[in-house]
N, C-alpha and C positions, 0 to 999 in steps of 0.2 A: 098424636091424634090418630086412633084408630076410625079407619070407616068414611069411606066419601062424604057421605050424609053428615056424618059429624065432624069432617073438616067443612064442607059448605057452611054448614050453621054457623061455625066459629069465625069462619072469615066475615058472613055476614055480623056475626055478634061482635067482633073487634074492628070492623070498617064503621059503624055506627060508633062505637068507645073513641076513636079516631076522629072523626065529626065532630064529635059532641065537644073532647079535650080543644079540639082546634079551636073551636068557635070559645069556648073558655078562655083558653090563655089567650087571644085576643081580645078578646072582653077586661081582661086584665092589665094585661099589657096597654092598652088606653086608658084605663082608670086612674088618674093620679093620686089616688090615695091607698092604691094597691099595694101592700109591703111584700116584696119578695124574698121568702124564709127558706133560703134549698138548702136541704138536707140529704145524708147519706144514708140509707138504712140497709142492715145487714141483713138480708133475707132469707130466711133458710127453707131450701126447695124440697119441696116435697114429691118433685117430680124424679123419676130416675133413669131417663132413658135420653141419651145425646138429641134425638131427635127434638122430644119434650122440651127441653131447656133449649135448645134453639130458637124452638116457635115462640117460648115464652118471653125469651128476651129481645127477642125481634120484635114482637109485640109491643113489651115496654118502649124500647127505643121510637117506635112507629110511632105511637102515644104523645103528642105535645106535653111539656112540659115534665119529660121524666126520660131518663137515660139509663141503662143497661151500662155499668161500666165494667162488669166483669167479673169472674168466678172464686171463688177462695178454695182450698181443700176442706174437707173436714176437722175440725180440731182434736177428736176423738176417734176411736175406731167405729162405730157405728154412728157418728155425727153424719148429720147431712151437709151438703154443699151450701155455702154462701153465693146468693148473687148479691154482689154492691150493686145499688138502685140509686140513681141521684135525681130528686126531685124538687123543682126550682119554687115550688107554690107547696111548704112543708109546714105553714102554721099547725096544722092538728097531724103531726106524723100517725097517727092512729087511724087516720082516714084513710091516710095514704095507703098505708098498709092493709087495711081491710081491703082496698082496691086492688093491689097485688093479690092477695088472695084470691079474691072473687075472680080476677082473671086467671091464676092458677086454677081454679074449679072449671072456669068455663074450657078453659084447655084440655081438662084430665078431669069428667066430672065425677068419678068415683074418689077425687082427694076430699071431695066434704066430707065422707066418712072420717078424714081425720084434720077437723078442723084446728087453725091455726088461732092463737088470742095474740091479737096488735099488741097488747099490753107486754107479752114475752119478747116483743123484736128489737133487736139492737138498731139505734140509729143514733146518730149525730148532727149538727149542724156543720152545714159547710166550713171551711174558713180558708181563706184567701192566706197562701202561704208566702207570698212576697210583695213586692214592688211590681210593677208594669214596666218598668224602664223606662217609662213616656216615650216609647217607641225609639229605643235607642238600640238597632238592631243588629249593631259592632256586638254585643252580646250573643248573639245567635249565631253559632256556624253552619253556612249554608256549603252542603256538598257541591262540589264542584270535581266533576269527573277530570282523570288527566286524560290527552289526545295523545295519539301516537304520535 
């Protein structure tokens, strides 16, 4: 994020997005007809500085309904870094991906010259990989420091 005024403009924009997404998430949470369709998106970053990646991933996590889960190194020499994003309301993955692209372009406006086609971005439904053991804490190792 370069420039003081651009930083202020982005801060105002992301605050509005967080506010709107928060109301949307609350409305969906209290609607019995809402179906949660969590997905994981493999978003190819166009940002290339650590500072920009930090602000982008932080903005995603601060926005209700989305979570930045981590980064993956490029799979090819000139490929992009991939950001893993979980979206709680993923019934329209292309819309979620378009929202991520919009956020990335608000952070770095020059990226609008290199648009992302949401149809080309990989995603998959979130899959629960196991039982919750019904609250059985004996399966969890709790760290207990040794005392002298």
